[in-house]
Z-matrix of the N, CA and C atoms (Angstrom, degrees):
N
C 1 1.412
C 2 1.569 1 104.42
N 3 1.330 2 116.78 1 148.76
C 4 1.522 3 120.03 2 177.15
C 5 1.629 4 102.68 3 -156.12
N 6 1.308 5 109.48 4 143.75
C 7 1.481 6 121.31 5 175.53
C 8 1.589 7 106.83 6 49.19
N 9 1.266 8 121.35 7 36.77
C 10 1.322 9 118.55 8 171.09
C 11 1.566 10 117.48 9 85.73
N 12 1.289 11 116.12 10 -3.23
C 13 1.478 12 122.88 11 -171.77
C 14 1.496 13 104.76 12 -101.66
N 15 1.343 14 115.53 13 132.88
C 16 1.402 15 119.36 14 169.26
C 17 1.553 16 115.37 15 -81.95
N 18 1.250 17 113.79 16 124.32
C 19 1.509 18 123.12 17 178.82
C 20 1.455 19 108.87 18 -87.57
N 21 1.278 20 120.54 19 120.94
C 22 1.473 21 128.52 20 175.33
C 23 1.553 22 110.37 21 -94.08
N 24 1.258 23 112.11 22 103.48
C 25 1.477 24 117.04 23 -172.20
C 26 1.500 25 113.98 24 -55.78
N 27 1.272 26 122.10 25 -44.48
C 28 1.449 27 130.51 26 -179.91
C 29 1.469 28 112.35 27 -57.09
N 30 1.342 29 112.99 28 -48.13
C 31 1.486 30 120.26 29 -176.89
C 32 1.483 31 111.62 30 -80.59
N 33 1.302 32 116.15 31 -24.61
C 34 1.544 33 121.12 32 169.48
C 35 1.487 34 111.07 33 -68.75
N 36 1.384 35 119.27 34 -46.89
C 37 1.428 36 125.99 35 178.29
C 38 1.589 37 109.68 36 -60.92
N 39 1.226 38 121.24 37 -43.73
C 40 1.354 39 127.74 38 -175.28
C 41 1.692 40 110.33 39 -65.02
N 42 1.370 41 105.84 40 -42.23
C 43 1.540 42 112.45 41 177.49
C 44 1.421 43 110.23 42 -70.51
N 45 1.307 44 122.39 43 -39.01
C 46 1.482 45 123.48 44 -179.79
C 47 1.573 46 109.86 45 -67.04
N 48 1.407 47 113.88 46 -36.35
C 49 1.462 48 110.95 47 -179.47
C 50 1.566 49 109.60 48 -69.59
N 51 1.325 50 119.36 49 -35.95
C 52 1.552 51 125.83 50 175.58
C 53 1.553 52 102.83 51 -56.95
N 54 1.265 53 120.50 52 -55.51
C 55 1.411 54 122.59 53 -172.94
C 56 1.566 55 109.13 54 -58.70
N 57 1.299 56 116.94 55 -42.59
C 58 1.465 57 121.11 56 176.02
C 59 1.545 58 110.66 57 -57.62
N 60 1.361 59 117.23 58 -43.25
C 61 1.376 60 120.63 59 179.70
C 62 1.571 61 112.24 60 -61.69
N 63 1.331 62 110.85 61 -39.13
C 64 1.589 63 113.03 62 176.55
C 65 1.498 64 107.97 63 -62.71
N 66 1.371 65 120.85 64 -44.35
C 67 1.520 66 118.88 65 -177.80
C 68 1.589 67 109.51 66 -63.59
N 69 1.225 68 115.15 67 -36.23
C 70 1.511 69 115.36 68 174.57
C 71 1.525 70 113.76 69 -62.31
N 72 1.379 71 111.65 70 -49.82
C 73 1.562 72 118.26 71 178.54
C 74 1.491 73 110.96 72 -59.73
N 75 1.275 74 122.63 73 -28.49
C 76 1.506 75 129.77 74 179.84
C 77 1.614 76 104.77 75 -75.47
N 78 1.308 77 118.68 76 -14.12
C 79 1.450 78 120.74 77 -169.73
C 80 1.469 79 118.56 78 57.79
N 81 1.360 80 115.32 79 36.79
C 82 1.282 81 118.83 80 173.41
C 83 1.626 82 115.46 81 -67.63
N 84 1.257 83 120.44 82 150.54
C 85 1.494 84 120.10 83 -176.75
C 86 1.597 85 111.53 84 -57.97
N 87 1.256 86 115.90 85 149.69
C 88 1.519 87 119.90 86 -173.55
C 89 1.522 88 108.79 87 -52.63
N 90 1.425 89 121.22 88 -32.34
C 91 1.397 90 121.19 89 -174.70
C 92 1.570 91 107.59 90 -69.40
N 93 1.234 92 122.28 91 -14.65
C 94 1.500 93 121.12 92 174.00
C 95 1.534 94 115.76 93 -105.22
N 96 1.387 95 112.31 94 6.37
C 97 1.553 96 114.83 95 171.62
C 98 1.532 97 111.17 96 -94.68
N 99 1.274 98 112.18 97 74.39
C 100 1.483 99 116.61 98 -171.82
C 101 1.529 100 110.36 99 -145.29
N 102 1.273 101 117.56 100 169.18
C 103 1.464 102 122.36 101 -174.12
C 104 1.595 103 101.29 102 -64.41
N 105 1.298 104 128.19 103 -48.36
C 106 1.461 105 127.99 104 178.91
C 107 1.481 106 112.07 105 -46.33
N 108 1.362 107 113.17 106 -54.01
C 109 1.450 108 112.59 107 178.59
C 110 1.530 109 117.90 108 -66.76
N 111 1.332 110 111.79 109 -34.06
C 112 1.590 111 112.75 110 177.89
C 113 1.484 112 109.33 111 -65.12
N 114 1.342 113 117.15 112 -39.37
C 115 1.509 114 119.46 113 177.22
C 116 1.492 115 109.80 114 -65.13
N 117 1.278 116 120.00 115 -43.51
C 118 1.470 117 122.55 116 -179.82
C 119 1.597 118 109.12 117 -59.20
N 120 1.304 119 113.67 118 -42.98
C 121 1.420 120 119.24 119 -179.06
C 122 1.526 121 109.44 120 -61.99
N 123 1.322 122 116.68 121 -46.06
C 124 1.468 123 123.17 122 -179.94
C 125 1.490 124 112.53 123 -64.91
N 126 1.350 125 114.88 124 -37.56
C 127 1.478 126 119.79 125 175.13
C 128 1.518 127 112.09 126 -62.39
N 129 1.313 128 114.31 127 -45.77
C 130 1.493 129 117.21 128 -176.21
C 131 1.568 130 110.01 129 -71.20
N 132 1.333 131 117.31 130 -16.70
C 133 1.422 132 119.76 131 175.42
C 134 1.500 133 113.86 132 -100.87
N 135 1.314 134 117.73 133 3.36
C 136 1.400 135 126.60 134 179.24
C 137 1.610 136 110.12 135 52.82
N 138 1.370 137 113.70 136 48.33
C 139 1.368 138 116.97 137 -177.25
C 140 1.570 139 112.48 138 -111.59
N 141 1.251 140 116.65 139 102.54
C 142 1.402 141 127.92 140 174.20
C 143 1.482 142 109.42 141 -73.28
N 144 1.298 143 124.39 142 156.68
C 145 1.408 144 128.79 143 -173.92
C 146 1.609 145 111.49 144 -55.70
N 147 1.436 146 112.74 145 -34.84
C 148 1.321 147 116.16 146 -172.60
C 149 1.658 148 115.88 147 -96.16
N 150 1.432 149 113.89 148 10.33
C 151 1.406 150 120.89 149 -179.00
C 152 1.536 151 107.29 150 -100.89
N 153 1.292 152 120.76 151 140.43
C 154 1.462 153 122.36 152 171.58
C 155 1.521 154 114.06 153 -69.76
N 156 1.226 155 113.17 154 150.37
C 157 1.510 156 119.10 155 173.26
C 158 1.449 157 117.13 156 -49.53
N 159 1.418 158 116.89 157 -29.70
C 160 1.441 159 115.76 158 178.79
C 161 1.460 160 114.61 159 -73.90
N 162 1.379 161 120.44 160 -9.50
C 163 1.414 162 124.87 161 168.48
C 164 1.555 163 122.20 162 -80.27
N 165 1.273 164 110.71 163 2.26
C 166 1.474 165 121.72 164 -171.82
C 167 1.708 166 103.23 165 -62.37
N 168 1.192 167 112.43 166 141.08
C 169 1.480 168 119.24 167 -179.27
C 170 1.560 169 108.46 168 -135.01
N 171 1.260 170 115.99 169 146.10
C 172 1.543 171 121.84 170 172.25
C 173 1.492 172 106.01 171 -72.27
N 174 1.380 173 115.17 172 114.73
C 175 1.520 174 117.52 173 -179.41
C 176 1.544 175 108.00 174 -122.23
N 177 1.296 176 110.15 175 142.47
C 178 1.551 177 120.84 176 179.33
C 179 1.502 178 102.15 177 -94.52
N 180 1.237 179 115.26 178 113.43
C 181 1.634 180 120.47 179 -178.18
C 182 1.517 181 104.06 180 -140.71
N 183 1.431 182 107.72 181 143.73
C 184 1.330 183 119.80 182 175.84
C 185 1.621 184 108.90 183 -91.81
N 186 1.280 185 119.41 184 173.48
C 187 1.449 186 122.80 185 -169.57
C 188 1.488 187 105.69 186 -67.59
N 189 1.213 188 124.07 187 -45.26
C 190 1.484 189 122.34 188 -179.24
C 191 1.597 190 114.12 189 -60.10
N 192 1.403 191 113.88 190 -47.02
C 193 1.373 192 117.53 191 176.93
C 194 1.619 193 110.56 192 -60.47
N 195 1.436 194 117.57 193 -36.30
C 196 1.473 195 114.87 194 175.59
C 197 1.509 196 115.31 195 -59.05
N 198 1.377 197 114.13 196 -38.47
C 199 1.453 198 120.89 197 177.30
C 200 1.523 199 109.02 198 -71.12
N 201 1.258 200 121.70 199 -33.13
C 202 1.462 201 118.95 200 172.39
C 203 1.401 202 117.62 201 -62.56
N 204 1.373 203 112.21 202 -39.60
C 205 1.595 204 123.08 203 176.37
C 206 1.382 205 104.22 204 -56.17
N 207 1.450 206 121.51 205 -58.01
C 208 1.400 207 123.94 206 -179.38
C 209 1.466 208 119.77 207 -47.68
N 210 1.316 209 108.02 208 -36.95
C 211 1.580 210 117.59 209 179.97
C 212 1.433 211 110.78 210 -75.41
N 213 1.308 212 119.16 211 -47.49
C 214 1.497 213 123.74 212 -172.01
C 215 1.536 214 114.56 213 -78.63
N 216 1.296 215 113.57 214 -30.31
C 217 1.518 216 118.24 215 -174.91
C 218 1.524 217 111.61 216 -103.41
N 219 1.338 218 116.11 217 -30.12
C 220 1.567 219 119.75 218 -177.31
C 221 1.463 220 116.05 219 -116.18
N 222 1.359 221 115.59 220 -3.61
C 223 1.423 222 121.37 221 -173.88
C 224 1.588 223 115.42 222 66.68
N 225 1.215 224 122.23 223 22.42
C 226 1.400 225 126.57 224 -179.42
C 227 1.509 226 105.75 225 -101.87
N 228 1.405 227 117.28 226 109.33
C 229 1.327 228 120.17 227 177.93
C 230 1.612 229 113.01 228 -103.15
N 231 1.313 230 120.44 229 130.10
C 232 1.404 231 125.27 230 -179.38
C 233 1.419 232 110.21 231 -110.53
N 234 1.351 233 116.50 232 146.93
C 235 1.437 234 121.35 233 170.64
C 236 1.461 235 112.00 234 -65.62
N 237 1.333 236 116.14 235 145.70
C 238 1.507 237 119.51 236 178.13
C 239 1.517 238 117.87 237 -46.39
N 240 1.444 239 116.22 238 -37.22
C 241 1.422 240 118.44 239 -178.09
C 242 1.532 241 115.15 240 -78.59
N 243 1.453 242 115.02 241 10.01
C 244 1.359 243 120.08 242 166.69
C 245 1.464 244 120.54 243 -75.94
N 246 1.339 245 110.10 244 -19.52
C 247 1.446 246 120.05 245 -178.86
C 248 1.580 247 111.85 246 -43.80
N 249 1.293 248 111.11 247 -50.26
C 250 1.512 249 118.85 248 -175.45
C 251 1.539 250 109.43 249 -65.32
N 252 1.319 251 119.87 250 -32.92
C 253 1.479 252 122.36 251 172.28
C 254 1.417 253 114.67 252 -67.74
N 255 1.327 254 116.38 253 -45.31
C 256 1.558 255 115.52 254 169.57
C 257 1.426 256 113.51 255 -56.67
N 258 1.279 257 120.93 256 -49.69
C 259 1.516 258 123.30 257 -177.44
C 260 1.462 259 108.71 258 -59.29
N 261 1.364 260 121.01 259 -52.70
C 262 1.513 261 122.23 260 -173.49
C 263 1.451 262 118.82 261 -77.27
N 264 1.294 263 115.08 262 -32.06
C 265 1.536 264 123.39 263 -171.17
C 266 1.408 265 113.45 264 -102.62
N 267 1.442 266 115.00 265 -9.99
C 268 1.471 267 115.43 266 -177.51
C 269 1.504 268 111.80 267 -129.45
N 270 1.422 269 116.48 268 -64.33
C 271 1.394 270 124.58 269 179.78
C 272 1.614 271 110.10 270 -53.15
N 273 1.300 272 118.82 271 -51.42
C 274 1.394 273 122.31 272 -177.58
C 275 1.590 274 111.07 273 -57.74
N 276 1.385 275 117.54 274 -44.19
C 277 1.498 276 119.72 275 -179.67
C 278 1.497 277 111.29 276 -72.74
N 279 1.354 278 116.24 277 -31.24
C 280 1.501 279 120.02 278 176.53
C 281 1.569 280 103.43 279 -62.42
N 282 1.315 281 121.25 280 -46.33
C 283 1.489 282 124.35 281 -177.77
C 284 1.523 283 104.67 282 -64.03
N 285 1.192 284 125.76 283 -51.31
C 286 1.520 285 128.99 284 179.14
C 287 1.523 286 106.54 285 -45.58
N 288 1.374 287 114.91 286 -54.13
C 289 1.458 288 121.39 287 -173.78
C 290 1.550 289 110.40 288 -68.82
N 291 1.283 290 119.59 289 -11.52
C 292 1.580 291 122.72 290 178.86
C 293 1.557 292 105.01 291 84.88
N 294 1.339 293 120.37 292 18.37
C 295 1.453 294 123.27 293 176.11
C 296 1.572 295 113.53 294 -74.57
N 297 1.287 296 115.12 295 -40.54
C 298 1.410 297 121.86 296 -176.21
C 299 1.511 298 111.72 297 -133.77
N 300 1.295 299 117.69 298 159.43
C 301 1.437 300 121.13 299 171.16
C 302 1.513 301 105.30 300 -109.69
N 303 1.299 302 113.64 301 142.04
C 304 1.468 303 116.09 302 -179.91
C 305 1.436 304 110.86 303 -107.20
N 306 1.404 305 111.21 304 131.84
C 307 1.571 306 123.76 305 -179.13
C 308 1.567 307 108.44 306 49.70
N 309 1.450 308 117.09 307 60.68
C 310 1.417 309 116.31 308 -177.76
C 311 1.476 310 111.31 309 -71.20
N 312 1.400 311 113.88 310 -19.08
C 313 1.566 312 114.94 311 175.80
C 314 1.444 313 112.17 312 -80.61
N 315 1.432 314 121.07 313 -20.48
C 316 1.390 315 121.35 314 -179.79
C 317 1.549 316 108.47 315 -152.33
N 318 1.292 317 115.51 316 82.31
C 319 1.506 318 117.92 317 -179.05
C 320 1.493 319 119.35 318 -47.80
N 321 1.336 320 111.00 319 -29.76
C 322 1.473 321 114.58 320 -171.64
C 323 1.526 322 113.75 321 -85.87
N 324 1.326 323 115.68 322 0.39
C 325 1.517 324 124.79 323 -178.40
C 326 1.543 325 109.77 324 -61.02
N 327 1.193 326 116.16 325 134.36
C 328 1.452 327 123.89 326 -176.61
C 329 1.583 328 108.63 327 -65.16
N 330 1.280 329 111.05 328 141.06
C 331 1.582 330 114.03 329 175.85
C 332 1.509 331 113.22 330 -62.93
N 333 1.322 332 119.46 331 -23.41
C 334 1.449 333 121.06 332 174.81
C 335 1.464 334 120.35 333 -91.81
N 336 1.364 335 110.88 334 5.31
C 337 1.439 336 121.01 335 176.38
C 338 1.513 337 112.96 336 -64.03
N 339 1.366 338 119.20 337 139.62
C 340 1.508 339 116.77 338 174.55
C 341 1.520 340 112.06 339 -67.97
N 342 1.361 341 120.36 340 -7.89
C 343 1.354 342 124.03 341 179.24
C 344 1.593 343 110.81 342 -103.04
N 345 1.309 344 116.90 343 14.25
C 346 1.404 345 122.02 344 -179.41
C 347 1.579 346 104.93 345 -67.02
N 348 1.383 347 118.90 346 126.66
C 349 1.369 348 122.65 347 -176.39
C 350 1.537 349 115.12 348 -132.45
N 351 1.339 350 118.59 349 158.29
C 352 1.532 351 121.77 350 173.51
C 353 1.445 352 104.18 351 -124.51
N 354 1.251 353 111.72 352 147.78
C 355 1.490 354 123.11 353 174.69
C 356 1.595 355 114.21 354 -134.37
N 357 1.284 356 114.58 355 121.48
C 358 1.366 357 115.05 356 175.47
C 359 1.497 358 119.01 357 -56.15
N 360 1.258 359 115.44 358 127.40
C 361 1.470 360 115.11 359 -178.47
C 362 1.543 361 113.79 360 -67.82
N 363 1.339 362 119.38 361 139.54
C 364 1.408 363 117.75 362 -172.53
C 365 1.485 364 109.88 363 -74.63
N 366 1.264 365 118.14 364 -24.32
C 367 1.472 366 116.07 365 173.79
C 368 1.515 367 112.71 366 -69.18
N 369 1.290 368 115.63 367 -35.19
C 370 1.551 369 116.83 368 176.85
C 371 1.593 370 104.44 369 -72.46
N 372 1.294 371 119.96 370 -44.94
C 373 1.486 372 120.25 371 178.54
C 374 1.485 373 111.49 372 -47.25
N 375 1.199 374 122.12 373 -48.70
C 376 1.487 375 123.36 374 178.83
C 377 1.447 376 109.70 375 -67.66
N 378 1.322 377 125.56 376 -43.92
C 379 1.424 378 129.42 377 176.52
C 380 1.556 379 110.35 378 -60.76
N 381 1.356 380 115.94 379 -47.65
C 382 1.451 381 119.04 380 -179.90
C 383 1.553 382 110.55 381 -63.55
N 384 1.324 383 118.28 382 -42.02
C 385 1.432 384 118.28 383 177.04
C 386 1.552 385 112.69 384 -60.02
N 387 1.295 386 112.59 385 -45.99
C 388 1.484 387 114.04 386 176.92
C 389 1.545 388 109.70 387 -61.35
N 390 1.228 389 123.06 388 -36.62
C 391 1.379 390 123.26 389 178.83
C 392 1.481 391 115.98 390 -64.67
N 393 1.292 392 110.94 391 -37.78
C 394 1.532 393 120.09 392 176.44
C 395 1.510 394 107.35 393 -70.61
N 396 1.248 395 121.17 394 -48.02
C 397 1.469 396 121.98 395 -171.83
C 398 1.609 397 108.17 396 -70.47
N 399 1.306 398 115.43 397 -39.45
C 400 1.433 399 119.69 398 175.91
C 401 1.604 400 108.75 399 -62.92
N 402 1.372 401 116.92 400 -41.90
C 403 1.436 402 117.51 401 179.34
C 404 1.536 403 112.63 402 -65.20
N 405 1.329 404 116.09 403 -26.79
C 406 1.461 405 116.40 404 171.20
C 407 1.556 406 120.62 405 -54.14
N 408 1.290 407 110.51 406 -27.05
C 409 1.541 408 118.63 407 -179.80
C 410 1.402 409 109.36 408 -90.77
N 411 1.398 410 121.26 409 -18.12
C 412 1.406 411 119.44 410 -169.63
C 413 1.578 412 109.73 411 -119.94
N 414 1.344 413 122.90 412 -17.27
C 415 1.302 414 123.04 413 -175.17
C 416 1.470 415 114.94 414 -77.73
N 417 1.377 416 113.79 415 170.90
C 418 1.570 417 112.33 416 -177.65
C 419 1.551 418 105.24 417 -80.34
N 420 1.260 419 126.95 418 -9.71
C 421 1.270 420 124.43 419 177.48
C 422 1.629 421 109.31 420 -146.99
N 423 1.230 422 115.43 421 154.59
C 424 1.616 423 121.82 422 -167.55
C 425 1.614 424 104.09 423 -86.54
N 426 1.337 425 104.11 424 164.80
C 427 1.494 426 116.10 425 176.66
C 428 1.564 427 107.42 426 -108.57
N 429 1.209 428 120.24 427 156.13
C 430 1.487 429 131.43 428 176.15
C 431 1.527 430 107.32 429 -69.81
């Protein structure tokens, strides 16, 4: 538990598995098909374990708030020195794949700035939701 919110392990595990399937479907490199990347995606979409995929929204978040979301919503706590790993091994690759825009409010902002932020592209958000809802009809298990 964190910040007064109860984390439901089964719902969290199910949602993490769904996010991992989305990363695979997007053909991201193997290095981005992991729990850290799934949690980052869910944070950028503002998707708690109990929210349906249709509630996903494009959210502008910095690295520290992404890690805070993982802790409060999914019970995954990262050490503060993990910020650089999230930035270099997840957000950069998401940007290269066209999944997120980095610093859309200030493109000149340095990557080592504490205000470095990622924002899920609205075009991907629609495509990603379509992918998930389509998968609901064809996958071996359903999505929330």
